[in-house]
Structures are given as structure tokens and as C-alpha cells.
N, C-alpha and C positions, 0 to 999 in steps of 0.2 A: 475359688472363693470358699471359705470355710463355713460349714454348717454349724448348727447349734451344738452338735456332738463333737465338734472339732475336726471331723473328717473333711477331706477335700470333696467339693461338689461342683460339677460342671453345670453351667447355664446353657440351655438350649434355646436358640432363637428360631421361630417358625414364621414363615410368611403369613400375613393375614389372609383369610379366605376371601375377602372382598377386594383384593388387590386388582388393579386394572390389568386386563390382558395385555400381552405383548403385542405391539403393532405388527400386523402381518405384512408380508411382502417386502421386508427390509433385509438386505444382505449384511448381517452383522457377525458372520463367522459362527461362533458357538455361544450365543448369549445365555443359554439355559443349561449348558453343560455343567455337571458338578465340578466344583473347585475344591481345593484343600480345605477340609473342615465342613463340607456340606455332604449330607447323606442323600440317598436317591430320592427321598420324599421331599427334599427342599429344606430340611432342617439344617441350621448352621450351628456348629459347635466351635467355640473359640479354642484354639490350640496353638502350639508353638510353630510358627511359620517364618522361616528366614526370608528376608527381602532379597529378591533377585537384583543383579546389578542394574537392569533396565528400570525396575520399579524404584530403586534407590535414586537413580539418576533423574527420573521423572519428578520425584518429590523434591529433590534439591533444585531442579530447574524451575519448578512451579513456585517454590518458596524463596528463590534467590532474590536479593534486594535489587530493586529497580530505581536508581536515583533519578532525580530531576535533571534532565539533560536538555540542551538547546535543540531546536528543530533539526532534523536530519541525522541525529546521532542515535545509535542503537543502545538502549540503556542496560541491557542484560550483560552483566560482567564488565561494564564500563568503568574505567579508572580515570579520573580527571588527570590530564597532563599539565604539569606545572611548568611554567615558563622558566628557563634557566636564568639565574642571576648573573652568571659569568659566561663569557664567550669561550670557545675552545682554546684560544690563545691564552686567555686569563687563567683557565684551568691548568694548563701546562705550567704557567708561571707560578701558580700557587703550589703545585706539586714539587717543582724544583726548589722553591723556597723552603718547603717542609723538609725535603731531604737534606738540604744544606744546613738547616737548623739542627736536625738530628746529628749530623756529622760534627757540627760545632759544639753541640752539647756533649757529645762523647769525648772530643778532644779536650774541652775545658774540664770535664770530670777527671780525666786521666792526669792532666797537668796540675790542677789545683788541689786535688785530694791529698797530694803529698804535703803541700804547705798547710793544709787544714789539719793533718795529723801532727805535723811538727808544732803548730800553734797549740794544739790540744795538749801535747806533752809539756810544753813550757808553762801552760796555765794551771793544769791540775796539780794537786799536791803529790809528793813522792809516795805517800802511803797508799794512794789510790792506784798507783801504777804497778800493781802486783799481778803477776800472771794468773789468769783465771778469775779475777775479781769481777763479780757481777755488776758492781757499780760502774766500773770502767767500761764494760761491754755496753751497758745501757746508755752511758753518756756518749760513747763513740758512735754507736748505731743511730742514736737520736740526732746527733750532730751531722752525721752523714745524710740522713733523710732530709733534715732541714736545709742542708747545703744543696742537695739535689733539687728540692722544691724551689729554692731560690734560682738555680740555674734554669729550671723549666719555666718559671715565671718570666725570666728574661727572654728565653728562646721562643715561647709560645706566640707572643705578638709579632716577633720578627718572622717566624715561619708560618704565620697565619693558620695555627692549629685549629681554631674554631671553624674556619672555612673548610678545612679538610674533613672535620667531623661532620659538618652539615652536608657536604657534597658526596662523601663516600662512605663514611662509617655508619651513620644513622640509616641511610637507605639499605645498606647491606644487612644490618640487624633487623630491619622491618621485614625484608624478604625472608630472612631466616626464620623469624618467628611466625609469620603468616603462612608460609608454605606448608601444605599438608604432607604428612610423612608417607608419601607414595600411595595414597588412597585414590579411589576412582574420582573422577570429576563429572560435573553435570553437563559438559558439552563445551562448545567453543564460545568464548566471550566475544564482545564486540571488537576487541583488539587482537583477536586470534589466540588469546591465552585461555586458561582454564578457569571456570567459575569455581570459587572456593567452596568446599563442603560446608553445608549449613548444619546447624545443630538439630537434626531430626532423628538421630539414633540410627544404629546399624542393625538392630534386630528388633523384633516385635514379639514380646512375650505376653501371654494372657490374651487380652482383647486388643487387637491392633486398631480397631476403630476408635477407642478412647485416646490413643496416641495421635492419630492422624486427623480425626475430626472431634476434638474435645467438646466444642460447643454444641455439636449435633448429638454427641453421645451422652453428655451429662449436662445439657442446658435446660433441663426441665421439659423435654419433649416426650418423655415417657419411653415405653418399650419400642414404639415405632422409630423414634430417633436413634436409639441404640442399635436397633436392627438395621436401619439404613446405613449408619456409620460403619457397622461391622461388615455389611455386604460390600460396600464400596472399598473398604480396606482389603477384603479378601480378593476382590477383582483386581485391585492394584498389585497385590503381592503375586497373584497368579498371572500377571501380564495381560489382563483383559481391559485395562484402563489406559487410555491414551490422552494426549494433551487436548485433543478435540473434545473428548468426553468431559475432561475437567473444565474446559471453557464453557461447554454447554450447560453443565450442572451449576457452575458458578453464576451464569447468566440467569438461570431459572431460580436459583436461591441466592440473592445478593448477600454479600457478607455484612454481618451486623456486629462483628467483633470490635471492641474498643481499640482505638489506635494504640499500638505498642504492646497490646496484650497477646501473649503467645505468638510472637512474631513469626516463628518458624513452623507453625501448624497450619493445616488446611482447614479453613472455616467454611462451613456449609450450613447455615441456619435454614430451617425449612420455611416454606412459604405459608400463606394463610390456610390453604386447603390441605386436608390430610390425604387426599388422593395422590398428590405428588410424592409424599413420603412413602405411601404404600407402594407406589410404582418403583421408587428407588430401592425399597426394602426387598422387593421381589426380583427386579431385573437388574439392579446394580448399575453398572456402567452403561447398559443398553437402555436405560430409562429416559423418558422425556424427549426423545427426538421426534420430529414430525414423521408421519407415516410415509412421506414421499422422499425422505432423505436417508442415505446410508450414514454410518457412523464415521467413516473415513474415506478418503479418496482411494480409488482402486489402484492407482499408480502414483508414485511421487517422482518428481524431477530434482527437487532440492532436498537437503538434509534437514532433519527436524529442528536443529538449532538455528536455522536461518530466519525463522519467523517466530514472533512472540504473540501467541494467541491471547495472552492475558491482557496485553496493552494494545493489541491490534497493529503493532509495528511490523513492517515488511522489510527485511534486510536484503539489500541489493548488492552490497559489496563493502569495501573498506576505503576510507579516505586516504589518498596518497600522501605520504610524508614529503611534501614539497613546499617550497617557500611561498607559493601562490595560495596555498590553503591556509585558513586560520590556524594558528598554532594549537589552540585548545582541541581542535578536531582532528589533528593529524594522527593517522594510525588508528583511529576509532572506526567502529562499524558504521556504515551509512545505511539508514533506514528511513522509511516514510511511514508516518502514523496517520490515523484517520483525520486528524485535524489538518495535516498538510494536504492530504488528498482531497479534502473538502474544498480547498481553495482552487482546485483544478490543476492538473498536471499536463503540460504541453511537451510531448516528446517529438523533437524536431530532428529529422534525419532518416536515412534509409534503414529499414528493418532487414532487408535481404542481405545475403552474404554467401560464402562458400558452403556447400553442402557437407563438406568433410567435418565441420564443427558448427556449433551454435553461434551465429553472429551476435554481436553485442546488443543490438536493438531487440532481436528476438529473445535473447536471454533475459533482458529486463522485463519484457512483456510476459514471458512464461512465468517468471517468478511472481510478478504482480497478480496474474490471473490465478495461479495456484493458491497463493495466500488468500485471495479474496474468496475463492471457492471453499477453502477450509473455514474461513470465518463464517460463511453462509451455513456450512454444516453445523457449526457451533451455535447457530441461531442468531448470529449478529448480522442481520440485514440480508440483502440480496445483491446479486451481481448479474449484469447483462453485458455480454460480449458480442459485438457486431463486427463482422469481417467477411472476407472472401473465403473460398475453399482452402483450408489449411493455412490461412494467413496469419493467425495469431497463436494458435496452440499447436504443439508438435503432434504429428500423426505417427504412430508406431510403424505404419506401412511404408513411410518415407525413408530416406537415407538416414542411418543412425546418427544421433547426436549424443554427446556425453550424458550418461544417465538415462537415455531413452532407447538405446540400440537394442536392449534385451527385451523390450516389450513386445507382446504378440501383435501381429498385424491383422489385416482384415477389415472390411467395411464396417462391421458391427462393433469394432473396438477402437475406432478412431477417437481422438480428443481425450484419450486416457481415462475415460469415464468420469470426467470432472463435472459434467452438466446433467441436470435432471431432464432438460428438454433441449433438443437440437432442431431448430426450425430451418429446414432446407427444402427449397422448391424441387430439388432433384430427387428427394426422398418421398416417394408416393405413400409410404406408410406413416408419415408424420401426422399426428392427430391434432396439431395446433396450427392456427392461422393468425396472421397479424390483423389487428383491428385498425382500419384506416382512420377511424374517428377518435381514437384515444380513450383515456380512462374517464374523462369527464364528458358526459353526453350533453354538452351545452353547445347550441349551434354556433354562437359567436366564436368561442375558443376553438372548436373543432374546425370551423371554416378557416380561421387564421392559420392554424397549423397546417392544414391540408394545402392551402394556397402557397405557403412558403415552400412546402415540400415539393409541390409540382413545378413551381417556376424557378426555384433555386435562388442563389445569392447574388446573381449578376443582373437582376431585373431592377429597374428603378423603383424606388419606394412608392411613388404614386400609383404605378401600375400594379404593384403588389397589393396595395390597399384596395384598389378597385377589384382585383380578383377575389380578395377575401370578402368584399361586400356582395359580389355576385354569388359566391358559394353560400354565404349566410342567408341570402334571400331564398335560395332553393332548399336549404336545410330547414329553415323555418316553415316553409310551405309543406314539405314532406312530414315534418314532425306534427304539424297540425292536422294534416289530411289523413296520413297513414299511421300516425303514432309510432313512427320509426324513421330512421335515416335511410336514404336510398343506397342501393348497392352501387359499386363503381360503374357498372354497365348502365344502370338507370341514371346515374348522375351524368354520365357522358351523353346520353340521349337528351336529358333536360338542358344541357348546355348548347345543343345544336337543334333548336326548334325550327319549325317552318316559318316563312316570312309573314309579316302582317302589314307591311307598308309597300307602296308602289316603288318601282325602280326610280333612281335618281342619282345625283352625284354621290360617289362613294358607295353606291349600292352594290351588293354582291348577289349574284344569282344563287337561289337556293339549290340544294342538292336535288337530284332527280327523284321522282317518286319511287318508293320501294327501297331507298337507301337506308343508311343508319338511322336517320331521324324518324323513320316510320315506326320504330319500336319493335321491329321483327326480332324474334328471339327472346324477348322478355316475357316471362310467363304472365298471363292475364292482361296483356296490353293489346289494344287495337288502335291503329293509326298513331297520331302524334301523342307521345307520352305527356307532353306539357298540357295538351288539351284534357287528357284524362285527369291530370293533377288538378287543373282548374275546376273540373266537374266535381271531383271529390271534395275540394275545398268548399264549394257552394253547398254541398250536402252535409258538411261537417257540423257537429253540434258545438259551436264555439261562439265567441263574441262577434257579432256582425261587423262591428267597426274594425276588429283585427282581421277578419276575413277580407273585407274590402281593401284594407291596406296591403295585404299580401297579394291579392289579385291585381292591384295596381302595379306592384313590383314585378309580377310575372308578365304583365302586358309590356312594361318597359323593357323587360329582359328579352321578349320576343322581338320588339322593334330594334333593340341594339344588336341582336344577333344577325341582322341583315347587312351590317356594315363590315368592311374588310378588316378594320382595326379592332374588332370586338375581342375583348379579353376572354370571353367564353369559348371562342374557337381555339384559342391557345391552350386553355385549360383542357378542353376536350382532346386536343392532340396529345397533351402530356398524359392524360388519363388512358389514352389508347396504348401507351407503353406498358401500363399495368393490366389492362383489360385484354389479355391475350392468353392462349392456352399455355398451361404450365405455371402461370402466375396468378390468374384470377382466383383459383381455388385457395390460395394462401392469403387472400384479402377478404375478410368477411366481418360483418358487424352484428353478431348475436343472432337472435331468432328473427325469422322472416326471410332468410336468404338460403335456407337449406336446399331448396329445390334447384336453385340456380347453380350450386356447386356440388350437387350430389355425385356427379360423375368423377370429381376430383378428390373425394374424401377417401380416408383410409378405411378399407374394409366395408365401404358402403355407409359408414356413420359420418355425420357432419363433423367438421373440424371445430375445435373449441377456440374462440377468439382469445388472443393474448394481447395484453397491453403491459408495457414496462412498469414495474413498481406496484402492480396490483397485489394486495395482501393475500388474496386467495389463489394466486398463481404460483408457478414454480419459483424456487429461490435461485436456481442457477440455470441461466438460459444462454444458449449460443445461437445466434442468428447468422447463418451462413448464406450470404447473398450470392446470387448467380452473376458474378461480375464478368465472367468469360462469355456468357451467352446473352445476357441482358444488362449491358453496362449502364445505360441511362436509367433503366428501371431500378437498378441497384442504388444509384445515387438518390433517387426519389425515396426509396425505402429507408436509406440511411438517414436522410434528413427527417423523415417522418418519425422514426424510432427515437431519434435524439430529442425532438421537440416533445414527443409524448412522455419520454422519461422525465424531462424537466417539469412538465405539467403534473405528472403523477406525484412527484416528491415535494412540489412547492405548494400545491393547492391543499388547503386544510382538509383533514379527514371528514368525509361526509360533505364534500364540496357542492358546487352548484349542480342541480338536477340529480342529486343523490349519487354522484359519481364516486366510484371507489378509488381511493388514493392510497399511497404508501402509509404503513403504520408508523406512528411517531416513535422515535427512539431507535428505529432501524437504520443501519448504515447501508444505504443503497448506493450502488456503484455502477458506472457505465464506462466500458472500455470500447472506444470507437476507433476502428481502423480507417485509414484514409479520410480523416476528419475534415480535410479541406473542402470536400464537396458537401459536408453536412452542416458546417457552421454558417448560420444565418443571423440576421438582425434579431429575430425572436429568441433564439437560443442565447445569444450574447446578452440580451436584456434580462434573461432569467438567471444568469450566472451569480449575481449577488444573492438571489433567493436560494439557489442551490447551496451556496456556502452557509447561509443561515439555517437551512434545513439539515445540514450535516451530510449532504450527498456528495460523493466523490465522482469526478469525471476525469478520464484519461483521453486526451486527444493525440492520436498518432498522425503526424503530418510529415509527408516526405519533403514537400517544397512549399514555402509560403507564397511562392508565385502563383500557385493554384487558387489563391484567394484574392478577391479584390483588395486594393490597397487600403481602403478604410477599414474593412473587416480584419485584415491582417494585423494592423496596429491595435485594433480593439481587442482581438484575441490575445495578443501578447500582454496587453495591459490587464485583461480580465483574469488571467491565470496566475496563481501565486507561485507555482513551481514550474520552472522551465529547464528542460533537459536537452543537451546537444549531444548527438550521437556521432560516431566516426562516419565520415563521408558527407557531412553537412555542406551545402553549397556556400560559396563565398558570400552571396547576397544575404542568405539567412544568418550566416555567421556575423556579418556586419550588423544586422538588426539586433542580435543578442548582445554583441559587444557594446553597442550603444545603450542598450537597455540596462545592462549590468553596471555601466558607469566606470568610474575610476577609483583608485585607492592610493594611499601613500606608499611610495616605494623608495628604499634607500639606494641611491645611485652613487657609484664611485667612478671618478675620472682620474686617470694617471697622466701626468704631463712630464715629458723629458725635455730638458733644456741643456745647452752647453754649459759646462762648469768652468767659470773663469775666476773663481774666488781664490784667495791665498796669495802668498808672496812668490818670489822667484824660485825658491826651492820646490814649493808645492806644484807650481805650474810646470817646472821642468820634469818632475816625477810623472805628472799626468801626460806630458808629451811623450816621455819614454814609454809609458804604458800604452798609449795610442799607437806608437810605432810597432810595439811587440804584438798587440792584439788586432790591429787594423780597425778598431772601432774608436770613435771619439769619446772622450770622457764627458759624461752627462750627469745631471742631477735629476732625480725623480721626485715629483711632488704629487701627493694623493689628496684629492678633494672629495669629501663625503657630504652629500646633501640629500634632503628628502624632497621628492617631487611626486606629482600625481600622474599615474599612468593607468591605462586600461587594465582592469583585473584580468581579462582574457581578451587578447586582440583578435580581430577577425582572421588574420593569417594563422594564428595559433589554432583556432577552432577548426578552420577549414583544411589546414595542411599538416598540422603537427599532432592532431588527435588520432592516435593509433587504435586499431581494434583491441577490444578488451577494456577500454577506458571510456569514460564519458565525463561531461561537465554539467553540473546541476546546481541550481539555486533553489532554496526551500524557504517557504513561509508557512506559518500555521494559522489557524482560525482566529487566534488572539492578536494577530498582527505582527508577531515577532518574525524577523527576517534574518536569514543567514546568507552571507555572500556566496557566490558560486564556488563550488569545490570540485576538484578533479578526483574522480572515483574510479577505483579498479573494480570491475564488475565480476562477481563470483559466477563462475560457469561460463563466462563469455569467451570469445575467440581471442587467444593470446597472440 
């Protein structure tokens, strides 16, 4: 920039002194290391910095056009496929006619040009026919051109030159004009090709921030805006800016640029507060992440071009170029967007496979989990993954898989560092525990969720409602008397009180004195815990009418406990699966239970209760259930976490009893392994609410036979995306084939009949031909008709779906549906 005296003068940008400090405890590499153009004191001087290939590719990837595509198609680099107007046989016929027309044109020109010259000599005056006359040359050449045009006008419709130009010439010219002259590309497009270079420039002179973030640098935001834009540009050119950083910054500063203005520039208008701008100006790409999240995953399994963080689409593979797939989607990239995932994804089939390579089902799940974790790092919602040990995410210590074999092993580095918290009962150092009562501390909802989690999905609805009523009576009493919910051990004691009625028909003898109902082992209890609760209720400062009603419920509970068919005994037996060493410490509900689980806490400190979807909790959580040692308890926990997740994202923020729920606008996602044991009536009733809240769910089901018949049909109808993996059972394949329905198919039938036509000579020749060949003379007739057939039959899904491929149908939140498509999975077992 020139000064008043005409000499060149550099501008120096310095970070503001009141910039927010860098969040501590976050592994970001070297966020404060000097970059080109920055001095040791943090001053930034614009200079000439050439963009690295990685930075140039990142800018072109981020600014590449993303057209509107149907559900299931990856928009990045997608080119719509046009349906051919001519069949291959018709194309060959057009080409032959074109060649014959050229040959006829050439022959007509050679033969008729002599007569044309002779006619010209006879017509023109002799004075013009002088050698070297300009007039004669002009007349002769003009006449030849006119004669040639006349021949071409005759040959063009005969040879179908217009079709030749439309089918071959014009596409070749378009490819020649649009192809970049050997320059770098931004990565792989949805159809496997290269994304064209966008007009963002190849070098950055002067202030690169003004080129990359024009609205931030010159949009009236003053020195802080120019400083922030310049710092981000320097981080980009130095290779310190990733697509996760771009997605996080764009989410923090929504784009306000007019549509169509500076289409190939990165827009980052600042938010209302100046603190965010100051943080970006000081820390650049490392600004604005939460303190408990890193800037990028420690290890990657997929390549960067597989997922589009800007639109949230997760690329799983490519649509097979097969007649069963829709023509417009053949060869395109197959991807799932947040709208499709919010309708629910049902993955049906086995995930396991040979250890020499990544099985198809595991490859799909790994790509989904990795993309969701990266979206959580960018600040776009939260992800909860529930599975067994090593069930969903690859462990580096296991046998190598493609892209994972070089990762370090060891217990401390499993799960590739994708999660903020790993809740594992086998890990004594875990500082988190599962809250059995969920995000909303309301007795009715908590009792309903806990009752379904304890009893499962094979209990009659009447008995399930009765169990929820019993739990609600006890939770109401504890909430009023103790101002808290009981621990699982206390709840187990309350469900098995002493008898209050004499023996009679159907009467059950009470447990002997000193057994579980005595309350031994519970801090601060003497004798029957239910008696202590009744005493605390009488002493509570509350509405007397409410206290009398609750005491009446407790008296009825004591009388009902004496009968053999009491649902309380069943609930207590199921609670006993959770109330055992190794598991009780991982089930706690906030303050009031520290002393009970003090021996099971990490380092002597009480564990922090965790509920799915809580806004103050970790964003990436893996719950590793002890399926090998506590199988039934794992099923209970799986149902409990699924129902709590649904409650957290569907109840409005600041719901009943001040419960903390998920923040609006966040894309919360639940990946549930072995979901057949977790799906119940309560979760299925909440599926429409999950779709309305924009929360995604992935149900991994090996066999639909593990579900009751009614729930299996409801689960298939409730999910918008259904995926069939190789190895699916014939029964499940038949369900999907019936659900996907039929479609029009062109069917050809060829009939051969004896040829008896013609006279004596013709029949004699056919007889001679039959004697020479040994085959009778026949006539073939071809019948073409359109019939309706299954899009994918049960036999094809069960027996012809090979490893490395899957079949998936997609629908989005707007109700648009795409017929099932055969997909080749990227990174799957071939």
C-alpha cells in the first residue's frame, strides 16, 4: 500500500490485548507457532505467500458447487446423467448411415463435378474463359461451393448428421473445453472423477485474507475483521486449516453473503460479539472449539473426500451401473445426509466377517461413526455409539484392516481416539456413569422408561403398564420424602417389602428375616426400607392430601407384594442383574449416592452421571457394554440408553421438572448395535418425534426374528432408510422385498416355431438345409412387454448379494423417497 510520499508501506496487524486465551488441554498440534508472515511477538505482516497444493485443494473443495440432488446421491462433483435417446443398436445404425452418406457425397462430388464444369463452360462467355481471369475463378469457386452445399443438404438428412453431432461431436467439444489443462484437482467426485478447478486463484499476493474472506476483510468490521481474515488465510496457506476447522468456523459465523455474490470466495461474517472475532484474530484455525474437543480425529480410516462436512453428507460408496438401479443415479456417489438419517436407518444383516479385511457391514458402520464424530468436532450436534467390546469401531490392537493396520495398539489407544468419553464397566478409571432415570427428572416418564428397559419388548402391554405404575408410585414417594430418586439398590428393596396381609390363596411366604428386604447394606437404614419411607413421608412438609394418597399407594404396594404374580418381584429380579459388583458403580443418579458407590469410583472421586443428549455432557460418547460377562444386564442398559436418548432430543429444552435436554439445532445421533433387544413400544412411538427433532438413529439388527412380530413390522415401517447387507437371512430378505414392492420391467420372450411358409421351392431348400445341419428350420418371434416385478427379490437379496455390496432405500425428512439401489461399498470386502 502506497503512502502519501509514494513509497511502499507495509501494514502490520497485531492481536488485540484483550483476546480470549487459548483453551487449555486441547491437542491441536502447534496452534500458536509462528507462520509465514508472523513475527515472534504475534504481529502479522502481509507478504507474498504461494498457496500449497493442499491449501489450494481445500479451497477448491470447500467452494465447489453442490447442486440439488435426490436423496442418496453425493452432490460434490456430481454430474447429472442424461438418459440416452437412442439404444446401442440405433447408435450403430446412425453411425453406419453417416459413413455411407459421406461415401455417397464423395462419389457424387467426383462424378458430377465434371458435368458442372462442362455446363459452366457452355454457359459463360468466351471472353471470360481466359486463363488467370479473376472473374472466372470467382464464378467457378462459388459455383463449386454452392454445388457442394446442395449435395450436403441432400446427404445430411439421409445420413442423420444432426444426430451424429448431438451424440458425439457436441459432448466431445464440451469435454475438451471444460477439462483443466493438467492442473491439480480438488479430490474425487461422486462419480469417481475429478472436481473441476474453481476460480479462486493460484497465488495470493498482498493480503490473502481479502481474497479468501472478502466480506470479513472489507465488510465494515474494522481492523478486527481484517486481522481475523488475514490470520485465517495465513493458517490456510501454512497448512494449519482443515475442513473440520472450516465447518466449525462457518457454523459459528453463518454466511450472510447475498446469493450469487462472490460465489467462489469463502464467506465468514462475524457474529454479534467481538470476542469471537478477537479469538479468531489471535488463534486463527484453532479458535472457537469447545475446551473438551480436539480439532481433528487422531486417526482416519476414510479419505478426506469421502465426506462433505459442509452439507453433512456421508459417502458410503457408489451406485452400481446396473439396470435395477434408477438410471439417473447409476455411477453416482451414494451418500446419506442428515435429513435421511433423521428418518432412521435400519441396517439389516451381519456385521461380522473375515478378519483379513473389513467386512461390508463393519465398513459401513465405521464410515458412519467416523463422519458423525467429525461433525461433532465441527460443533454440529452429538453422537452416541452403543455396542459391545470392539463391536462397532475398529481397534488398532486387533487384526489389521485396510487403512487401520498401521495404527498403534495398546489398551489406551483403542477406538482410534474418536470419542471424548468411553463408558466401560471393565475400565475402573472411567469417571462417568449412566444415569438410570434419564435426562428429565419426572417420575412418570422416568418410571415408564425404566419399566420398559427392565422388562423388555416381549412382555404384554398390560403388565408393562402395571410395572410403570408401580415404579411411579415409588419414585413419587421418594421424591416427596427424600427430595431425590432412590438408588437401584434402594429401589430393589422397596419393591420387595415385608407382608401386610395374612396368608391365603395365592399368598407367598415372605423372605426370612435378615434377607434383602431388611435393608442391610443400605447406608442409614434400619429394618424395612418401605417403613422408613412411610415414616419420612409422614414427617415431610407437603400437602397432607398428597401425603395420604402416596401412603395409600404404598400400603397397596405392600399388600400386592405378598402375591406370587406381583410385578414388583419381577422388577426386583431384573434390577438384581444391575445391582451387582462391577455394574452398580456405573449406574448412579446425581448427588445423594456418592457413599454407596465410593469404592467403585475412579481415584476415589464419585463418577459423574451421564445422560444421552445432555447439552453439558461430552459430544462423542462410546458406551461399551459388557455383553460377554453380563449379557442380560447389557440388554437392559441398551434399552435404557435408547429410550433416554429419545427423551432427551424430543422433550423441549427446559422440559418438565427442569430437566436438561438437547440443545435445539444440534444434530444428535444414536448408533445402536444389536438393536433388536433395544427396540420397544416406547421407542417406536417416539420415532416420529425424533424425525421432527432432526435426530438420527441407526439400528443395527442381525435378525428380525429377534424381535416380536408386531414390533418387527412397526420398526420396518418407522424407519425411512433400510439397508440389506450380504448374509441377510431369507426371512428378512422376504420382508424387505415385500416392503420395497414392485416396479415396471421390460420383459422379452422369444418363441421358436416350425417354418412351413412358402412354396415348393422354398420348402425344398429348407428341407435340404435341415438334412445338412441336422436342425429343423424354425421361425423366431420376439415379444416385448412391460410387466411389474419385485425391485429386488428375496432370493437375490439372500443369495446373490456378494461381499462389498449392499442394497439400500433412502427417504429424507421432506418425504422424498428413492427406490432401493445396489451400492458398491468403499473400503468393504471385495
